[in-house]
C-alpha positions as MATLAB code, in Angstrom:
seq = 'MSNNGAPDSWENQAEVVGEKGANDSNELSPKTFSTLNVNAVEFVPSFCTKASQDESPTKSQKSESSPTSSEGSPVMNGCGEGDNGDNVAASASPRVEEPPPVPPATAVAPVPEVPPDDSSPTADSWENEADNALLTEDNNEADEEETEPQEDGELAKKVPKKKPPRVEDTRSKKEHVNVVFIGHVDAGKSTIGGQIMSLTGMVDKRTLEKYEREAREKSRESWYLSWALDTNQEERDKGKTVEVGRAYFETDRKHFTILDAPGHKSFVPNMIGGAAQADLAVLVISARKGEFETGFDRGGQTREHAMLAKTAGVKHLVALVNKMDDPTVNWEEKRYNECRDKIMPYLKKLGFNPAKDLSFLPVSGQTGQGLLERVSEEVCPWYRGPSFIQLIDELPSLNRKMDGPFIMPVVDKYKDMGTVLMGKVEAGTTRKGSLLFLMPNRVHVTVDQLWSDDIEVTSIGPGENVKVKLKGIEEEDVSPGFVLCDTIDPITTGKVFDAQVVILEHKSIICAGYSAVMHIHCAAEEVTVKALICLVDKKTGDKSKTRPRFVKQDQVAIMRIECAGIICLEPFKKFAQMGRFTLRDENKTIAIGKVLKVVE';
ca = [
      63.550   -9.193   -1.889;
      63.220   -6.854    1.102;
      63.333   -7.308    4.411;
      59.723   -6.755    4.961;
      57.359   -9.453    6.802;
      54.570  -10.528    4.183;
      50.491   -9.198    5.045;
      48.294  -11.929    6.363;
      45.895   -9.950    4.211;
      45.064   -6.757    2.031;
      43.791   -5.020    5.189;
      47.398   -5.309    7.134;
      48.924   -4.159    4.150;
      47.252   -1.479    3.901;
      48.385   -0.487    7.459;
      51.622   -1.311    6.739;
      52.135    1.072    4.025;
      49.815    3.499    5.556;
      52.136    3.388    8.241;
      55.541    3.870    6.244;
      54.582    6.327    3.611;
      54.832    6.660   -0.141;
      58.303    5.843    0.119;
      58.421    2.088    1.162;
      55.411    1.220   -0.498;
      57.775    0.229   -3.436;
      59.360   -2.471   -1.537;
      55.580   -4.534   -2.099;
      55.791   -5.391   -5.997;
      52.807   -6.760   -7.961;
      54.886  -10.075   -8.013;
      54.494  -10.812   -4.475;
      51.399  -12.616   -4.700;
      50.197  -15.057   -7.316;
      46.129  -14.625   -7.575;
      45.854  -16.911  -10.975;
      44.284  -19.727   -9.191;
      41.971  -18.290   -6.004;
      41.726  -21.814   -4.299;
      45.248  -22.461   -4.470;
      47.517  -22.227   -1.456;
      48.813  -18.770   -0.902;
      52.577  -18.431   -1.301;
      53.942  -16.813    1.685;
      58.001  -15.821    1.377;
      59.529  -17.105    4.769;
      61.983  -14.337    6.287;
      63.904  -14.776    9.523;
      61.751  -13.361   12.524;
      64.691  -10.541   13.549;
      63.998   -8.994   10.657;
      60.679   -8.295   11.300;
      61.701   -7.475   14.824;
      63.928   -4.666   13.614;
      61.041   -3.176   12.153;
      60.075    0.494   13.554;
      58.289    0.740   17.229;
      55.229    1.929   15.560;
      54.445   -0.808   13.564;
      55.465   -3.362   16.178;
      52.480   -1.839   18.174;
      50.350   -1.947   15.349;
      51.130   -5.703   14.853;
      50.409   -6.367   18.890;
      46.899   -4.581   18.525;
      45.900   -6.451   15.452;
      44.403   -9.691   15.742;
      46.369  -11.697   14.060;
      49.449  -11.308   15.701;
      48.079  -13.717   18.752;
      50.342  -16.522   19.914;
      48.019  -19.294   18.857;
      47.547  -17.661   15.082;
      49.752  -19.779   12.254;
      51.542  -17.161   10.488;
      53.008  -14.293   12.256;
      54.136  -11.712    9.374;
      55.206  -14.303    6.785;
      57.221  -16.377    9.658;
      55.800  -19.506   11.522;
      58.260  -21.534   13.629;
      60.906  -22.010   11.562;
      62.371  -20.521    8.129;
      61.132  -23.281    6.246;
      58.251  -22.101    3.115;
      56.685  -25.195    3.234;
      55.701  -25.319    7.149;
      54.503  -21.685    6.281;
      52.341  -22.617    3.286;
      51.074  -25.626    5.222;
      49.916  -23.301    8.339;
      48.176  -21.202    5.934;
      46.110  -23.737    4.017;
      43.812  -24.104    6.514;
      42.748  -20.117    6.566;
      41.758  -20.578    2.789;
      39.541  -23.263    3.211;
      37.953  -22.199    6.587;
      38.143  -18.311    7.347;
      36.901  -17.714   10.675;
      34.096  -15.424   10.830;
      35.712  -12.271   13.080;
      37.810  -10.238   12.923;
      37.989   -9.090    9.227;
      41.958   -9.450    9.098;
      41.485  -13.286    8.947;
      38.970  -13.941    7.050;
      40.336  -14.620    3.383;
      38.431  -12.804    0.502;
      39.572  -13.306   -3.126;
      42.630  -11.270   -3.771;
      42.566   -8.422   -5.795;
      45.299   -7.870   -8.048;
      47.590   -4.724   -6.847;
      47.618   -1.408   -8.319;
      50.107   -0.505  -11.161;
      50.609    2.516   -9.583;
      53.015    2.906   -6.703;
      51.289    5.584   -4.526;
      50.109    4.819   -0.560;
      46.670    3.713   -0.372;
      44.086    6.053   -0.056;
      40.496    6.035    1.559;
      39.261    4.786   -2.096;
      41.204    1.758   -1.483;
      39.661    1.043    2.087;
      36.165    0.942    0.475;
      36.838   -1.166   -2.017;
      38.304   -3.461    0.815;
      35.151   -2.946    2.532;
      33.522   -4.196   -0.504;
      35.552   -7.227   -0.815;
      34.723   -8.380    2.128;
      31.077   -8.099    1.293;
      31.968  -11.124   -1.116;
      32.927  -13.692    1.730;
      30.399  -15.722    3.285;
      30.125  -12.735    6.231;
      26.778  -11.332    6.059;
      26.049   -7.428    6.192;
      25.291   -7.466    9.638;
      28.800   -9.160   10.549;
      30.497   -6.600    8.580;
      28.757   -3.888   10.125;
      29.701   -5.199   13.386;
      33.165   -5.027   12.609;
      33.734   -1.741   11.036;
      32.771   -0.191   14.439;
      35.896   -1.401   16.313;
      38.697    0.212   14.106;
      40.126    3.464   14.754;
      40.760    4.743   11.698;
      39.267    8.059   10.569;
      37.895    6.650    7.401;
      36.269    3.790    9.012;
      34.362    5.631   11.526;
      33.089    7.960    8.934;
      31.503    5.120    7.310;
      29.503    3.930   10.424;
      26.741    6.621   10.097;
      25.772    5.968    7.175;
      23.973    2.487    7.909;
      21.711    4.386   10.944;
      18.507    5.028    9.275;
      17.753    8.980    9.645;
      15.751   10.272   12.736;
      12.622   11.453   11.775;
      11.428   14.715   14.115;
       8.167   13.104   15.938;
       5.320   15.749   14.730;
       1.958   15.212   17.012;
      -0.580   17.033   18.292;
       0.498   17.339   21.961;
      -3.175   18.558   23.421;
      -5.796   16.311   24.451;
      -8.526   15.370   21.791;
     -12.168   15.620   22.590;
     -14.827   14.440   19.559;
     -18.044   16.327   19.981;
     -20.753   15.820   18.246;
     -24.007   18.015   17.789;
     -27.337   16.181   18.085;
     -30.766   16.877   18.328;
     -34.390   17.472   16.311;
     -34.082   18.915   12.883;
     -33.949   22.871   13.037;
     -32.787   22.854   16.872;
     -29.679   24.822   15.389;
     -27.146   22.758   15.279;
     -24.833   23.852   12.397;
     -25.420   27.518   13.335;
     -23.569   26.885   16.947;
     -21.534   24.887   15.158;
     -20.724   27.540   12.562;
     -21.373   30.290   15.675;
     -18.012   28.420   17.465;
     -15.911   28.315   14.576;
     -16.296   32.028   14.026;
     -15.822   33.191   17.933;
     -12.387   30.957   18.504;
     -11.142   32.047   14.779;
     -11.772   28.811   12.617;
     -13.175   30.689   10.013;
     -12.374   34.537    8.729;
     -14.585   37.399    8.898;
     -14.460   37.624    5.390;
     -15.615   33.874    4.787;
     -19.041   34.682    7.221;
     -19.925   38.177    5.184;
     -19.516   35.859    1.810;
     -21.603   33.254    3.415;
     -24.091   35.813    4.720;
     -24.346   38.046    1.041;
     -24.984   34.727   -0.848;
     -27.839   33.654    2.339;
     -29.287   37.172    2.212;
     -29.710   36.573   -1.928;
     -31.609   33.445   -0.920;
     -33.647   35.019    1.202;
     -32.187   32.953    4.393;
     -30.273   35.492    6.395;
     -30.165   33.266    9.608;
     -29.097   30.009    7.942;
     -25.369   31.865    6.897;
     -23.441   30.810   10.301;
     -24.699   27.068    9.347;
     -22.828   27.271    6.032;
     -19.549   27.110    7.819;
     -20.253   23.131    8.000;
     -23.470   22.422    5.805;
     -20.661   23.057    2.579;
     -23.131   20.798   -0.053;
     -25.290   22.862   -2.071;
     -28.404   20.592   -1.328;
     -27.812   21.544    2.462;
     -27.381   25.210    1.765;
     -30.339   25.079    0.023;
     -32.913   23.318    1.979;
     -31.310   23.908    5.604;
     -30.981   20.732    6.392;
     -27.706   18.494    7.173;
     -27.476   15.485    5.201;
     -23.636   14.295    5.704;
     -21.857   14.678    9.384;
     -20.364   17.948    8.758;
     -16.520   18.294   10.471;
     -14.416   20.865   11.393;
     -12.088   21.923   14.779;
     -10.866   24.344   17.279;
      -8.570   24.536   19.940;
      -8.611   26.143   23.531;
      -5.467   26.156   25.775;
      -5.523   22.721   27.207;
      -7.502   20.811   24.354;
      -8.175   20.232   20.952;
     -11.815   19.542   19.804;
     -13.386   17.991   16.586;
     -17.040   19.239   15.940;
     -18.998   16.587   14.356;
     -22.227   18.255   12.741;
     -24.851   15.271   12.928;
     -28.175   15.478   10.681;
     -31.700   16.052   12.400;
     -33.625   14.459   10.143;
     -35.134   11.176   10.832;
     -34.248   10.128    7.044;
     -30.453   10.553    7.721;
     -30.317    8.828   10.989;
     -27.725    6.273    9.649;
     -25.157    9.314    9.049;
     -26.235   10.615   12.814;
     -24.927    6.881   14.111;
     -21.899    7.019   12.133;
     -21.073   10.582   13.716;
     -21.867    9.278   16.956;
     -19.913    6.168   16.863;
     -16.612    8.689   16.691;
     -17.704   10.902   19.749;
     -16.359   11.098   23.319;
     -18.851   13.908   24.016;
     -22.324   14.615   22.832;
     -23.904   18.263   22.697;
     -28.006   17.704   22.580;
     -28.990   21.091   21.198;
     -32.935   21.925   22.075;
     -34.853   24.613   20.925;
     -36.356   26.988   23.507;
     -39.017   28.285   20.971;
     -42.711   27.779   21.728;
     -43.910   24.643   19.404;
     -40.465   23.046   18.511;
     -39.191   21.955   21.710;
     -42.633   19.954   22.098;
     -42.179   18.501   18.768;
     -38.905   17.620   19.319;
     -39.544   15.842   22.458;
     -42.465   14.116   21.460;
     -43.180   10.848   20.060;
     -41.635   11.028   16.386;
     -39.223   13.841   17.401;
     -35.598   13.311   17.116;
     -34.903   14.794   20.546;
     -35.389   11.299   21.973;
     -34.319    8.910   19.565;
     -30.926   11.053   19.181;
     -30.208   11.254   22.739;
     -30.515    7.221   23.278;
     -28.617    6.212   20.314;
     -25.742    8.762   21.810;
     -25.671    6.878   25.115;
     -25.602    3.526   22.898;
     -22.686    4.936   20.672;
     -20.758    4.990   24.079;
     -20.524    8.669   24.956;
     -19.808    9.418   28.519;
     -20.966   12.841   28.849;
     -23.703   14.886   27.394;
     -24.393   18.734   27.456;
     -27.442   19.774   26.863;
     -27.840   23.203   25.287;
     -31.292   25.074   25.669;
     -31.117   27.027   22.287;
     -32.822   29.944   20.673;
     -32.870   31.611   23.927;
     -32.947   35.112   22.298;
     -36.076   34.327   20.519;
     -39.093   36.695   20.655;
     -41.409   34.163   22.547;
     -38.820   33.128   25.052;
     -36.721   36.288   25.590;
     -33.972   34.513   28.002;
     -37.114   33.458   30.098;
     -35.505   31.353   32.840;
     -39.582   30.131   33.276;
     -39.313   28.222   29.838;
     -35.842   27.190   30.572;
     -36.869   25.135   33.627;
     -39.824   23.555   31.765;
     -37.538   22.225   29.032;
     -35.294   21.274   31.372;
     -37.763   19.465   33.468;
     -39.724   17.516   30.701;
     -36.254   16.070   29.188;
     -34.451   15.302   32.531;
     -36.507   11.648   33.337;
     -35.829   10.297   29.848;
     -32.200   11.257   29.750;
     -32.018    9.578   33.587;
     -33.366    6.643   32.232;
     -30.972    6.401   29.530;
     -28.432    6.117   32.083;
     -26.681    9.803   32.183;
     -26.116   10.897   35.881;
     -27.281   14.093   36.392;
     -24.418   14.811   38.983;
     -21.521   13.615   36.835;
     -22.469   13.176   33.046;
     -24.742   15.479   32.407;
     -24.907   19.329   32.131;
     -27.766   21.892   30.913;
     -26.715   25.845   29.470;
     -29.099   28.546   28.213;
     -27.483   29.802   24.757;
     -28.116   31.727   21.649;
     -26.595   30.108   18.781;
     -27.236   33.085   16.387;
     -26.208   35.907   18.332;
     -23.070   33.301   20.038;
     -24.149   34.516   23.942;
     -23.335   31.372   26.572;
     -20.721   29.786   24.106;
     -17.367   31.595   24.524;
     -18.211   34.160   26.899;
     -20.924   33.648   29.820;
     -24.547   35.383   29.427;
     -24.054   38.815   30.370;
     -26.032   39.710   33.785;
     -28.090   42.160   32.064;
     -29.328   39.480   29.239;
     -29.801   36.866   31.376;
     -29.849   37.637   35.179;
     -30.627   34.118   36.724;
     -27.628   31.972   34.944;
     -24.280   32.614   36.491;
     -22.858   29.210   35.485;
     -19.712   28.659   32.939;
     -20.196   29.395   29.395;
     -19.997   26.069   26.428;
     -16.750   26.353   25.686;
     -15.575   26.249   29.145;
     -17.458   23.913   30.687;
     -16.630   21.417   27.847;
     -12.511   22.390   28.780;
     -12.885   21.987   32.235;
     -14.537   18.341   31.733;
     -12.142   15.466   33.367;
      -9.874   13.661   31.044;
     -10.790   11.081   28.970;
      -9.372    7.127   29.649;
      -7.443    6.249   26.686;
      -6.437    2.942   25.201;
      -2.414    4.291   24.364;
      -0.548    1.114   25.072;
      -3.447   -1.515   23.143;
      -3.258   -2.560   19.671;
      -3.791    0.439   17.091;
      -7.842    0.262   15.969;
      -9.574    2.658   13.355;
     -12.978    1.619   12.391;
     -13.425    3.402    8.556;
     -16.009    6.124    8.478;
     -14.931    7.557    4.979;
     -12.720    7.022    2.139;
     -11.573    8.973   -1.404;
      -9.113    8.776   -3.647;
      -6.557   12.009   -4.001;
      -3.131   10.906   -5.307;
      -3.586    7.382   -3.686;
      -6.388    5.954   -0.970;
      -7.333    8.159    2.104;
      -9.189    6.862    4.757;
     -11.004    8.471    7.414;
     -12.059    7.817   10.653;
     -11.144    7.964   14.847;
      -8.415    6.271   16.226;
     -10.205    4.310   19.037;
      -6.898    2.504   20.564;
      -2.885    2.544   20.436;
      -0.525    4.121   18.037;
       0.554    4.501   14.496;
       3.097    6.221   12.615;
       4.471    7.010    8.952;
       5.541    4.108    7.606;
       4.038    1.071    9.525;
       2.625   -1.929    8.167;
      -1.114   -2.073    9.277;
      -4.096   -5.079    8.794;
      -7.579   -3.359    6.681;
      -9.523   -5.961    8.147;
     -12.160   -8.160    7.686;
      -9.971   -8.728    4.093;
      -6.646   -9.148    5.737;
      -4.787   -6.675    3.115;
      -1.543   -5.215    4.173;
      -1.058   -1.727    3.558;
       1.833    0.786    4.417;
       1.418    4.505    6.000;
       2.349    6.564    3.440;
       0.562    9.999    5.293;
      -1.000   11.250    8.302;
      -3.095   13.964    9.111;
      -4.934   15.021   12.329;
      -7.810   17.400   11.677;
      -5.997   18.696    8.401;
      -2.509   19.350   10.027;
      -0.076   16.742    9.117;
       1.871   14.879   11.590;
       4.286   11.816   11.438;
       2.008   10.026   14.329;
      -1.325    9.556   15.817;
      -2.737    8.556   18.831;
      -6.194    7.444   20.283;
      -9.038    9.917   20.158;
      -7.739   11.452   17.322;
      -9.600   12.326   14.014;
      -7.667   11.451   11.515;
      -7.041   11.178    7.752;
      -4.623    7.912    6.518;
      -3.180    7.923    3.125;
      -2.662    4.092    2.407;
      -0.276    2.286   -0.141;
      -1.514   -1.403   -1.057;
      -4.972   -0.709   -1.835;
      -7.524    1.082   -4.413;
     -10.033    2.931   -3.104;
     -12.711    1.222   -4.563;
     -11.928   -1.893   -2.140;
     -12.654   -0.284    0.977;
     -15.872    0.246    2.764;
     -17.046    1.991    5.596;
     -16.781   -0.364    8.199;
     -13.572   -1.724    7.707;
     -11.018   -1.609   10.321;
      -7.216   -0.651    9.919;
      -5.444   -2.501   12.560;
      -2.304   -4.133   13.972;
      -0.466   -6.613   12.227;
       1.027   -8.230   15.143;
      -2.803   -8.407   17.019;
      -5.781   -8.473   14.546;
      -9.161   -7.257   15.472;
     -12.094   -9.878   15.883;
     -13.920  -10.798   12.366;
     -16.985  -13.139   12.239;
     -20.520  -13.753   11.216;
     -22.277  -15.211   13.816;
     -22.174  -13.580   17.585;
     -24.262  -13.842   20.949;
     -25.563  -10.449   21.987;
     -27.586   -9.091   24.411;
     -30.334   -6.892   23.117;
     -32.975   -4.163   24.782;
     -35.777   -4.314   22.578;
     -36.865   -0.666   22.887;
     -39.663    0.317   20.798;
     -41.106   -2.728   18.451;
     -45.193   -3.195   17.721;
     -44.831   -6.761   16.897;
     -43.146   -9.321   18.362;
     -39.364  -10.735   17.565;
     -38.201  -14.311   16.758;
     -35.594  -16.617   15.010;
     -35.631  -15.469   11.343;
     -36.665  -11.583   11.931;
     -34.001   -9.656    9.964;
     -33.083   -5.451   10.590;
     -29.940   -3.899    9.817;
     -27.448   -3.533   12.447;
     -25.106   -0.748   13.115;
     -21.918   -1.421   14.809;
     -19.328    1.154   14.901;
     -19.061    2.812   11.668;
     -20.430   -0.663    9.942;
     -24.192   -0.959    8.712;
     -24.835   -4.844    8.279;
     -27.959   -6.371    7.480;
     -28.424   -9.508   10.050;
     -30.682  -12.090   11.403;
     -31.812  -13.340   14.351;
     -30.553  -16.843   14.424;
     -31.941  -17.832   17.489;
     -33.376  -16.978   20.611;
     -31.014  -18.185   23.670;
     -32.871  -16.891   27.118;
     -34.590  -13.712   28.770;
     -32.784  -11.151   31.092;
     -34.755  -10.409   34.149;
     -34.354   -6.451   34.041;
     -34.219   -5.824   37.837;
     -32.287   -9.140   38.913;
     -30.430  -10.351   35.815;
     -31.660  -13.520   36.347;
     -31.584  -15.887   32.777;
     -35.005  -17.520   32.157;
     -33.994  -21.409   32.279;
     -36.097  -22.163   29.159;
     -35.711  -20.792   25.318;
     -38.419  -17.832   24.681;
     -39.928  -18.842   21.677;
     -40.128  -14.854   20.908;
     -39.427  -11.418   22.588;
     -41.309   -7.866   22.563;
     -40.983   -4.484   23.705;
     -39.230   -3.613   26.731;
     -37.500   -6.951   27.032;
     -33.952   -7.959   26.976;
     -33.094  -11.217   25.587;
     -29.758  -13.316   24.788;
     -29.625  -14.058   20.890;
     -27.409  -15.599   18.226;
     -26.940  -13.039   15.185;
     -25.836  -13.719   11.771;
     -24.117  -11.035    9.529;
     -25.130  -11.109    5.727;
     -21.201  -10.510    5.475;
     -18.060  -10.960    7.778;
     -17.836   -8.288    9.765;
     -15.020   -6.685   12.277;
     -16.367   -6.827   16.187;
     -15.425   -7.585   19.435;
     -16.828   -8.833   22.649;
     -17.926   -5.423   24.590;
     -16.247   -6.809   27.555;
     -12.661   -6.718   25.783;
     -13.256   -3.567   23.777;
     -16.537   -1.569   24.627;
     -16.348    0.797   21.856;
     -16.137   -2.563   18.996;
     -18.874   -4.649   20.825;
     -21.923   -2.478   21.324;
     -24.571   -1.927   18.324;
     -28.308   -0.802   17.549;
     -30.845   -2.502   15.395;
     -33.158   -0.514   13.117;
     -35.976   -1.634   11.381;
     -38.285    0.520    8.906;
     -36.410    4.455    9.918;
     -37.184    3.129   14.038;
     -34.110    2.309   16.063;
     -35.772   -0.988   17.599;
     -33.021   -2.355   19.593;
     -29.489   -1.469   21.188;
     -27.440   -4.449   22.525;
     -23.537   -5.622   23.504;
     -21.498   -8.251   21.698;
     -20.873  -11.187   24.396;
     -18.852  -13.489   22.199;
     -17.946  -14.199   18.720;
     -19.053  -17.535   17.520;
     -17.471  -18.174   13.663;
];
């Protein structure tokens, strides 16, 4: 028998043999250990301590550094206190029954058979060792921690495999601003949007020439620019926007998403969906004789659109006096001032501050003057202010909720190799692979892919208009008005809530039992007034002591409202964007309100 001390475990054996080389490996014969009974006491031959001390200095350094060579250890290189093999066996027995958790040298794994060939252990045998360690009670995490301190090259290589690969974070660095174009039908909203895309290079010249050719064939030459946003055939044939058109353009400082809202009163619900996503509203007014008057007088959409934009939470309004190049106007300052002075009092009444929140500009959507570059002095000597794009680029930055829980109301959905949802991120951030809730159904979904304005990214933040591809839900199980949100802090859902409501325009009275359609963020839901709680004085804000039996036009009331189904909403104080709503009935906006508290 050789003079070599028996190792505690196979790892020590590998160290010993690795040190001594292939020549000494013959000394460890397969007969050294018995593996027939795994639970039996391990047989360790005893030799004198002197023999083990005569080993080379490199080996003694190894044994000092190894955790098993501590003084309190029951077995030291196969030699206990005495030469008696029984003592050694007795001292080894507790190790079999209760292996300590660390380090791996002391954990007794089921001992594998010694390979018959006499070659020294290779990297493969180390891998087998690591695999066998997994058979012990230690879990993978402990194993991961244990392998790190070892100084061998092979083990050092193994550790990085367990770390997840770092993903490059792709995300738009510019501030995102959503611009909704609103105003009466035929004021020129789509044409201005198309002209901006043409001027900023978002639509190439060949495409515009194709649109111009097609429009000429239909005797609609002046409409070709609007076709960049009105992609639907019905919209092109009638010259009316039906759905909210989407496009985007960039300046050096900001990324703008254009939302082209329909102007016709039949499509106001679509317009509300567009305004709900906007940060900035552009009210397009036609300066053409007769057209401004029709749009602004009662029954026209200019008033209603401005009011809906304010209710949707738009902070800043830019009023573009369009069609200034029309033969009936011909860039006259008098007509521009007339349009501005007529609409200003109404916008002030809505709550827009002319000093901070309101801007007026003369433009021509058809020729593009006043949009990208300021209007030339020969054409318009009386206006020396900024151009439209220059003005919106210099507006102060918006206050975004970056650190809050993720909230994204769903505007639209479609199927494309999975379920894709569209909407604007209201708060928080999320990234590819995140687990989210789809409320109000509380469905667990995983983010598969993300696009911010058709550009694929790995993370999205507040203010961005995005498309999110999800795993875990079918397209038919989602409706506009659902909300994608955080799993830790999901959005509030409810059916009954208390709200403060301002009655704008309603011929008859409103009492308990009255029903209307409520538009809140991107959701449209039928609601019923359950009870009137009190009236609120417009000037003082005092609440009435008695319950009113009814409310009428221009009154403010606090009422309890019940929805037909469960919807996502938040109290206005907690999160304004999810707590403001409008009530519509018979194609008219009759009231605006804010959620005070969710009852059930």
